[in-house]
PQR file with spaces between the fields and no chain letter, atoms N, CA, C, O and H, PARSE charges and radii, in Angstrom:
ATOM       1  N    MET     1      27.501  -28.768   47.324 -0.4000 1.5000
ATOM       2  CA   MET     1      29.018  -29.507   47.369 -0.0000 2.0000
ATOM       3  C    MET     1      29.936  -29.302   48.164  0.5500 1.7000
ATOM       4  O    MET     1      29.467  -28.451   48.919 -0.5500 1.4000
ATOM       5  N    TYR     2      30.849  -29.505   48.460 -0.4000 1.5000
ATOM       6  CA   TYR     2      31.989  -28.987   48.738 -0.0000 2.0000
ATOM       7  C    TYR     2      32.047  -29.250   50.274  0.5500 1.7000
ATOM       8  O    TYR     2      33.031  -29.274   51.013 -0.5500 1.4000
ATOM       9  H    TYR     2      31.230  -30.197   47.846  0.4000 1.0000
ATOM      10  N    GLY     3      30.561  -29.464   50.587 -0.4000 1.5000
ATOM      11  CA   GLY     3      30.613  -29.281   52.667 -0.0000 2.0000
ATOM      12  C    GLY     3      30.125  -27.783   53.017  0.5500 1.7000
ATOM      13  O    GLY     3      30.504  -27.343   54.102 -0.5500 1.4000
ATOM      14  H    GLY     3      29.762  -29.444   49.986  0.4000 1.0000
ATOM      15  N    ARG     4      29.467  -27.106   52.351 -0.4000 1.5000
ATOM      16  CA   ARG     4      29.369  -25.900   52.392 -0.0000 2.0000
ATOM      17  C    ARG     4      28.064  -25.206   51.680  0.5500 1.7000
ATOM      18  O    ARG     4      27.761  -25.438   50.510 -0.5500 1.4000
ATOM      19  H    ARG     4      29.159  -27.464   51.469  0.4000 1.0000
ATOM      20  N    ASP     5      27.457  -24.472   52.394 -0.4000 1.5000
ATOM      21  CA   ASP     5      26.157  -23.922   51.800 -0.0000 2.0000
ATOM      22  C    ASP     5      26.064  -23.846   50.632  0.5500 1.7000
ATOM      23  O    ASP     5      27.096  -24.016   49.982 -0.5500 1.4000
ATOM      24  H    ASP     5      27.703  -24.283   53.344  0.4000 1.0000
ATOM      25  N    HIS     6      25.100  -23.629   50.094 -0.4000 1.5000
ATOM      26  CA   HIS     6      25.656  -22.846   48.200 -0.0000 2.0000
ATOM      27  C    HIS     6      25.709  -21.624   48.078  0.5500 1.7000
ATOM      28  O    HIS     6      26.155  -21.144   47.036 -0.5500 1.4000
ATOM      29  H    HIS     6      24.262  -23.491   50.622  0.4000 1.0000
ATOM      30  N    ASP     7      25.298  -20.881   49.040 -0.4000 1.5000
ATOM      31  CA   ASP     7      24.996  -19.079   48.907 -0.0000 2.0000
ATOM      32  C    ASP     7      26.188  -18.697   49.973  0.5500 1.7000
ATOM      33  O    ASP     7      26.173  -17.565   50.457 -0.5500 1.4000
ATOM      34  H    ASP     7      24.935  -21.272   49.886  0.4000 1.0000
ATOM      35  N    ASP     8      27.311  -19.705   50.380 -0.4000 1.5000
ATOM      36  CA   ASP     8      28.190  -18.798   51.345 -0.0000 2.0000
ATOM      37  C    ASP     8      29.262  -18.433   50.119  0.5500 1.7000
ATOM      38  O    ASP     8      29.757  -18.901   49.094 -0.5500 1.4000
ATOM      39  H    ASP     8      27.323  -20.624   49.987  0.4000 1.0000
ATOM      40  N    PRO     9      29.257  -17.063   51.117 -0.5600 1.5000
ATOM      41  CA   PRO     9      30.250  -16.170   50.187  0.2800 2.0000
ATOM      42  C    PRO     9      32.135  -16.959   49.910  0.5500 1.7000
ATOM      43  O    PRO     9      32.910  -16.742   48.979 -0.5500 1.4000
ATOM      44  N    THR    10      32.268  -17.619   50.803 -0.4000 1.5000
ATOM      45  CA   THR    10      33.397  -18.356   50.325 -0.0000 2.0000
ATOM      46  C    THR    10      33.985  -19.687   50.118  0.5500 1.7000
ATOM      47  O    THR    10      34.975  -20.289   50.535 -0.5500 1.4000
ATOM      48  H    THR    10      31.639  -17.795   51.560  0.4000 1.0000
ATOM      49  N    PRO    11      32.460  -20.057   48.872 -0.5600 1.5000
ATOM      50  CA   PRO    11      32.609  -22.153   48.489  0.2800 2.0000
ATOM      51  C    PRO    11      33.856  -21.927   47.794  0.5500 1.7000
ATOM      52  O    PRO    11      34.516  -21.058   47.226 -0.5500 1.4000
ATOM      53  N    GLY    12      33.843  -23.468   48.213 -0.4000 1.5000
ATOM      54  CA   GLY    12      35.127  -24.142   47.713 -0.0000 2.0000
ATOM      55  C    GLY    12      36.010  -25.609   48.687  0.5500 1.7000
ATOM      56  O    GLY    12      35.614  -25.906   49.815 -0.5500 1.4000
ATOM      57  H    GLY    12      33.306  -24.174   48.675  0.4000 1.0000
ATOM      58  N    PRO    13      36.411  -25.866   48.457 -0.5600 1.5000
ATOM      59  CA   PRO    13      36.827  -27.210   48.898  0.2800 2.0000
ATOM      60  C    PRO    13      37.441  -26.734   50.434  0.5500 1.7000
ATOM      61  O    PRO    13      38.192  -25.762   50.515 -0.5500 1.4000
ATOM      62  N    LEU    14      37.050  -27.502   51.595 -0.4000 1.5000
ATOM      63  CA   LEU    14      37.299  -26.797   52.745 -0.0000 2.0000
ATOM      64  C    LEU    14      39.018  -27.788   53.162  0.5500 1.7000
ATOM      65  O    LEU    14      39.362  -28.788   52.532 -0.5500 1.4000
ATOM      66  H    LEU    14      36.440  -28.291   51.530  0.4000 1.0000
ATOM      67  N    PRO    15      39.656  -27.305   54.074 -0.5600 1.5000
ATOM      68  CA   PRO    15      41.428  -27.795   54.301  0.2800 2.0000
ATOM      69  C    PRO    15      40.838  -28.638   55.064  0.5500 1.7000
ATOM      70  O    PRO    15      39.730  -28.533   55.590 -0.5500 1.4000
ATOM      71  N    HIS    16      42.043  -29.996   55.159 -0.4000 1.5000
ATOM      72  CA   HIS    16      41.821  -30.762   55.736 -0.0000 2.0000
ATOM      73  C    HIS    16      40.848  -32.086   56.090  0.5500 1.7000
ATOM      74  O    HIS    16      40.757  -32.797   57.091 -0.5500 1.4000
ATOM      75  H    HIS    16      42.943  -30.081   54.731  0.4000 1.0000
ATOM      76  N    GLN    17      39.876  -32.071   54.240 -0.4000 1.5000
ATOM      77  CA   GLN    17      39.495  -32.938   53.918 -0.0000 2.0000
ATOM      78  C    GLN    17      39.841  -33.373   52.490  0.5500 1.7000
ATOM      79  O    GLN    17      40.741  -32.845   51.837 -0.5500 1.4000
ATOM      80  H    GLN    17      39.950  -31.493   53.427  0.4000 1.0000
ATOM      81  N    THR    18      38.767  -34.755   51.877 -0.4000 1.5000
ATOM      82  CA   THR    18      39.471  -35.478   51.071 -0.0000 2.0000
ATOM      83  C    THR    18      38.331  -35.415   50.187  0.5500 1.7000
ATOM      84  O    THR    18      37.147  -35.522   50.506 -0.5500 1.4000
ATOM      85  H    THR    18      38.035  -35.185   52.407  0.4000 1.0000
ATOM      86  N    TYR    19      38.856  -35.215   48.954 -0.4000 1.5000
ATOM      87  CA   TYR    19      37.748  -34.815   47.778 -0.0000 2.0000
ATOM      88  C    TYR    19      38.500  -35.840   47.278  0.5500 1.7000
ATOM      89  O    TYR    19      39.651  -36.147   47.589 -0.5500 1.4000
ATOM      90  H    TYR    19      39.818  -35.128   48.694  0.4000 1.0000
ATOM      91  N    ALA    20      37.366  -36.629   46.040 -0.4000 1.5000
ATOM      92  CA   ALA    20      37.316  -36.932   45.135 -0.0000 2.0000
ATOM      93  C    ALA    20      36.309  -36.442   44.241  0.5500 1.7000
ATOM      94  O    ALA    20      35.106  -36.410   44.499 -0.5500 1.4000
ATOM      95  H    ALA    20      36.431  -36.379   45.787  0.4000 1.0000
ATOM      96  N    VAL    21      36.967  -35.984   42.957 -0.4000 1.5000
ATOM      97  CA   VAL    21      36.596  -35.362   41.211 -0.0000 2.0000
ATOM      98  C    VAL    21      35.208  -36.807   40.800  0.5500 1.7000
ATOM      99  O    VAL    21      35.182  -38.037   40.754 -0.5500 1.4000
ATOM     100  H    VAL    21      37.944  -36.010   42.747  0.4000 1.0000
ATOM     101  N    LEU    22      34.277  -35.681   40.592 -0.4000 1.5000
ATOM     102  CA   LEU    22      32.994  -36.795   39.626 -0.0000 2.0000
ATOM     103  C    LEU    22      33.515  -36.772   38.180  0.5500 1.7000
ATOM     104  O    LEU    22      34.213  -35.824   37.819 -0.5500 1.4000
ATOM     105  H    LEU    22      34.298  -34.682   40.630  0.4000 1.0000
ATOM     106  N    VAL    23      33.252  -37.636   37.452 -0.4000 1.5000
ATOM     107  CA   VAL    23      33.850  -37.626   36.131 -0.0000 2.0000
ATOM     108  C    VAL    23      32.532  -37.908   35.117  0.5500 1.7000
ATOM     109  O    VAL    23      31.969  -38.955   35.435 -0.5500 1.4000
ATOM     110  H    VAL    23      32.685  -38.406   37.745  0.4000 1.0000
ATOM     111  N    GLY    24      32.045  -37.376   34.227 -0.4000 1.5000
ATOM     112  CA   GLY    24      31.058  -37.486   33.269 -0.0000 2.0000
ATOM     113  C    GLY    24      29.469  -37.549   33.874  0.5500 1.7000
ATOM     114  O    GLY    24      29.110  -38.032   34.947 -0.5500 1.4000
ATOM     115  H    GLY    24      32.501  -36.524   33.969  0.4000 1.0000
ATOM     116  N    GLY    25      28.843  -37.059   33.082 -0.4000 1.5000
ATOM     117  CA   GLY    25      27.324  -36.924   33.556 -0.0000 2.0000
ATOM     118  C    GLY    25      27.247  -35.718   34.238  0.5500 1.7000
ATOM     119  O    GLY    25      28.230  -34.998   34.412 -0.5500 1.4000
ATOM     120  H    GLY    25      29.135  -36.667   32.210  0.4000 1.0000
ATOM     121  N    PRO    26      25.779  -35.383   34.756 -0.5600 1.5000
ATOM     122  CA   PRO    26      25.244  -33.891   34.571  0.2800 2.0000
ATOM     123  C    PRO    26      26.681  -33.153   36.266  0.5500 1.7000
ATOM     124  O    PRO    26      26.990  -32.013   36.614 -0.5500 1.4000
ATOM     125  N    LEU    27      27.056  -34.408   36.734 -0.4000 1.5000
ATOM     126  CA   LEU    27      27.838  -33.622   37.871 -0.0000 2.0000
ATOM     127  C    LEU    27      29.587  -33.103   37.860  0.5500 1.7000
ATOM     128  O    LEU    27      30.384  -32.553   38.619 -0.5500 1.4000
ATOM     129  H    LEU    27      26.804  -35.334   36.451  0.4000 1.0000
ATOM     130  N    ASP    28      29.538  -33.790   36.218 -0.4000 1.5000
ATOM     131  CA   ASP    28      31.041  -33.799   35.670 -0.0000 2.0000
ATOM     132  C    ASP    28      32.361  -33.071   36.589  0.5500 1.7000
ATOM     133  O    ASP    28      31.803  -33.113   37.686 -0.5500 1.4000
ATOM     134  H    ASP    28      28.890  -34.236   35.601  0.4000 1.0000
ATOM     135  N    GLY    29      33.233  -32.665   36.777 -0.4000 1.5000
ATOM     136  CA   GLY    29      33.794  -31.469   37.548 -0.0000 2.0000
ATOM     137  C    GLY    29      33.884  -31.725   39.365  0.5500 1.7000
ATOM     138  O    GLY    29      34.848  -31.485   40.091 -0.5500 1.4000
ATOM     139  H    GLY    29      33.687  -32.632   35.886  0.4000 1.0000
ATOM     140  N    LEU    30      32.478  -32.308   39.768 -0.4000 1.5000
ATOM     141  CA   LEU    30      32.410  -31.063   40.940 -0.0000 2.0000
ATOM     142  C    LEU    30      33.260  -32.350   41.887  0.5500 1.7000
ATOM     143  O    LEU    30      33.945  -33.287   41.478 -0.5500 1.4000
ATOM     144  H    LEU    30      31.695  -32.503   39.178  0.4000 1.0000
ATOM     145  N    LEU    31      32.807  -31.855   43.596 -0.4000 1.5000
ATOM     146  CA   LEU    31      34.037  -32.460   43.989 -0.0000 2.0000
ATOM     147  C    LEU    31      33.257  -33.395   44.940  0.5500 1.7000
ATOM     148  O    LEU    31      32.094  -33.042   45.136 -0.5500 1.4000
ATOM     149  H    LEU    31      32.251  -31.093   43.929  0.4000 1.0000
ATOM     150  N    LEU    32      33.648  -34.473   45.543 -0.4000 1.5000
ATOM     151  CA   LEU    32      32.525  -35.431   46.517 -0.0000 2.0000
ATOM     152  C    LEU    32      33.612  -35.500   47.848  0.5500 1.7000
ATOM     153  O    LEU    32      34.802  -35.805   47.771 -0.5500 1.4000
ATOM     154  H    LEU    32      34.592  -34.760   45.383  0.4000 1.0000
ATOM     155  N    ASP    33      32.883  -35.142   49.043 -0.4000 1.5000
ATOM     156  CA   ASP    33      33.734  -35.051   49.836 -0.0000 2.0000
ATOM     157  C    ASP    33      33.667  -36.940   50.567  0.5500 1.7000
ATOM     158  O    ASP    33      32.782  -37.698   50.966 -0.5500 1.4000
ATOM     159  H    ASP    33      31.916  -34.894   49.106  0.4000 1.0000
ATOM     160  N    ILE    34      34.750  -36.973   50.447 -0.4000 1.5000
ATOM     161  CA   ILE    34      35.088  -38.653   51.107 -0.0000 2.0000
ATOM     162  C    ILE    34      35.847  -38.744   51.957  0.5500 1.7000
ATOM     163  O    ILE    34      36.542  -39.754   52.073 -0.5500 1.4000
ATOM     164  H    ILE    34      35.468  -36.358   50.123  0.4000 1.0000
ATOM     165  N    THR    35      35.943  -37.473   52.981 -0.4000 1.5000
ATOM     166  CA   THR    35      36.555  -37.763   54.346 -0.0000 2.0000
ATOM     167  C    THR    35      35.763  -39.219   55.354  0.5500 1.7000
ATOM     168  O    THR    35      34.568  -39.424   55.569 -0.5500 1.4000
ATOM     169  H    THR    35      35.378  -36.653   52.887  0.4000 1.0000
ATOM     170  N    GLY    36      36.483  -39.694   55.615 -0.4000 1.5000
ATOM     171  CA   GLY    36      36.148  -40.295   56.513 -0.0000 2.0000
ATOM     172  C    GLY    36      35.748  -42.137   55.737  0.5500 1.7000
ATOM     173  O    GLY    36      35.609  -43.095   56.498 -0.5500 1.4000
ATOM     174  H    GLY    36      37.453  -39.528   55.440  0.4000 1.0000
ATOM     175  N    TRP    37      35.613  -42.310   54.014 -0.4000 1.5000
ATOM     176  CA   TRP    37      35.580  -43.091   53.662 -0.0000 2.0000
ATOM     177  C    TRP    37      37.141  -44.075   53.952  0.5500 1.7000
ATOM     178  O    TRP    37      38.297  -43.678   54.100 -0.5500 1.4000
ATOM     179  H    TRP    37      35.726  -41.532   53.396  0.4000 1.0000
ATOM     180  N    ARG    38      36.455  -45.738   53.950 -0.4000 1.5000
ATOM     181  CA   ARG    38      36.805  -46.665   53.695 -0.0000 2.0000
ATOM     182  C    ARG    38      37.954  -46.386   52.965  0.5500 1.7000
ATOM     183  O    ARG    38      37.884  -45.407   52.222 -0.5500 1.4000
ATOM     184  H    ARG    38      35.516  -46.061   53.830  0.4000 1.0000
ATOM     185  N    PRO    39      39.115  -47.082   53.000 -0.5600 1.5000
ATOM     186  CA   PRO    39      39.965  -47.260   51.520  0.2800 2.0000
ATOM     187  C    PRO    39      38.993  -48.265   50.813  0.5500 1.7000
ATOM     188  O    PRO    39      38.107  -47.699   50.172 -0.5500 1.4000
ATOM     189  N    GLU    40      38.977  -49.107   50.799 -0.4000 1.5000
ATOM     190  CA   GLU    40      37.838  -50.266   49.864 -0.0000 2.0000
ATOM     191  C    GLU    40      36.822  -49.732   49.594  0.5500 1.7000
ATOM     192  O    GLU    40      36.125  -50.402   48.831 -0.5500 1.4000
ATOM     193  H    GLU    40      39.696  -49.567   51.319  0.4000 1.0000
ATOM     194  N    GLU    41      36.428  -48.827   49.878 -0.4000 1.5000
ATOM     195  CA   GLU    41      35.014  -47.904   49.592 -0.0000 2.0000
ATOM     196  C    GLU    41      35.506  -46.852   48.278  0.5500 1.7000
ATOM     197  O    GLU    41      34.951  -46.756   47.183 -0.5500 1.4000
ATOM     198  H    GLU    41      36.994  -48.282   50.497  0.4000 1.0000
ATOM     199  N    ILE    42      36.720  -46.110   48.766 -0.4000 1.5000
ATOM     200  CA   ILE    42      37.322  -44.941   47.853 -0.0000 2.0000
ATOM     201  C    ILE    42      37.997  -46.312   46.641  0.5500 1.7000
ATOM     202  O    ILE    42      37.822  -45.883   45.500 -0.5500 1.4000
ATOM     203  H    ILE    42      37.170  -46.188   49.655  0.4000 1.0000
ATOM     204  N    GLU    43      38.457  -47.285   46.615 -0.4000 1.5000
ATOM     205  CA   GLU    43      39.531  -47.976   45.566 -0.0000 2.0000
ATOM     206  C    GLU    43      38.673  -48.697   44.635  0.5500 1.7000
ATOM     207  O    GLU    43      39.000  -48.936   43.473 -0.5500 1.4000
ATOM     208  H    GLU    43      38.599  -47.633   47.541  0.4000 1.0000
ATOM     209  N    ASP    44      37.417  -49.084   45.241 -0.4000 1.5000
ATOM     210  CA   ASP    44      36.221  -49.831   44.277 -0.0000 2.0000
ATOM     211  C    ASP    44      35.428  -48.918   43.075  0.5500 1.7000
ATOM     212  O    ASP    44      35.074  -49.232   41.939 -0.5500 1.4000
ATOM     213  H    ASP    44      37.151  -48.889   46.185  0.4000 1.0000
ATOM     214  N    GLY    45      35.335  -47.928   43.671 -0.4000 1.5000
ATOM     215  CA   GLY    45      34.487  -46.970   42.746 -0.0000 2.0000
ATOM     216  C    GLY    45      33.468  -47.222   42.928  0.5500 1.7000
ATOM     217  O    GLY    45      33.078  -48.287   43.407 -0.5500 1.4000
ATOM     218  H    GLY    45      35.623  -47.672   44.594  0.4000 1.0000
ATOM     219  N    VAL    46      32.350  -45.687   42.360 -0.4000 1.5000
ATOM     220  CA   VAL    46      30.721  -46.321   42.378 -0.0000 2.0000
ATOM     221  C    VAL    46      30.687  -45.765   41.517  0.5500 1.7000
ATOM     222  O    VAL    46      31.684  -45.271   40.991 -0.5500 1.4000
ATOM     223  H    VAL    46      32.667  -44.822   41.971  0.4000 1.0000
ATOM     224  N    ALA    47      29.057  -45.627   40.925 -0.4000 1.5000
ATOM     225  CA   ALA    47      28.316  -45.159   40.230 -0.0000 2.0000
ATOM     226  C    ALA    47      27.532  -44.821   40.927  0.5500 1.7000
ATOM     227  O    ALA    47      26.940  -45.571   41.702 -0.5500 1.4000
ATOM     228  H    ALA    47      28.248  -46.029   41.353  0.4000 1.0000
ATOM     229  N    LEU    48      27.204  -42.727   40.734 -0.4000 1.5000
ATOM     230  CA   LEU    48      25.936  -42.199   40.619 -0.0000 2.0000
ATOM     231  C    LEU    48      24.547  -41.844   40.049  0.5500 1.7000
ATOM     232  O    LEU    48      24.383  -40.932   39.238 -0.5500 1.4000
ATOM     233  H    LEU    48      27.685  -42.117   40.104  0.4000 1.0000
ATOM     234  N    MET    49      23.431  -42.726   40.588 -0.4000 1.5000
ATOM     235  CA   MET    49      22.336  -41.782   39.836 -0.0000 2.0000
ATOM     236  C    MET    49      21.863  -41.102   39.804  0.5500 1.7000
ATOM     237  O    MET    49      20.963  -41.083   40.644 -0.5500 1.4000
ATOM     238  H    MET    49      23.564  -43.467   41.246  0.4000 1.0000
ATOM     239  N    THR    50      21.922  -40.335   39.205 -0.4000 1.5000
ATOM     240  CA   THR    50      21.319  -38.805   39.384 -0.0000 2.0000
ATOM     241  C    THR    50      19.950  -38.663   37.895  0.5500 1.7000
ATOM     242  O    THR    50      20.070  -39.306   36.852 -0.5500 1.4000
ATOM     243  H    THR    50      22.653  -40.351   38.523  0.4000 1.0000
ATOM     244  N    ILE    51      18.853  -37.766   38.157 -0.4000 1.5000
ATOM     245  CA   ILE    51      17.897  -37.699   37.586 -0.0000 2.0000
ATOM     246  C    ILE    51      18.275  -35.850   36.504  0.5500 1.7000
ATOM     247  O    ILE    51      18.342  -34.684   36.895 -0.5500 1.4000
ATOM     248  H    ILE    51      18.756  -37.243   39.004  0.4000 1.0000
ATOM     249  N    ALA    52      18.380  -36.296   35.539 -0.4000 1.5000
ATOM     250  CA   ALA    52      18.397  -35.297   34.526 -0.0000 2.0000
ATOM     251  C    ALA    52      17.290  -34.311   34.805  0.5500 1.7000
ATOM     252  O    ALA    52      17.113  -33.353   34.054 -0.5500 1.4000
ATOM     253  H    ALA    52      18.325  -37.242   35.221  0.4000 1.0000
């Protein structure tokens, strides 16, 4: 998540990137990198399908 490998010794959000917080479901609280998304893609929101 966050644009780095899961075993990176310094995990976390990258500077100069834009993130959205995922809410609800198994991904609750994780960050999604939305850097480069168009404003209409961000404003409309999205439902992410996951397999539990």
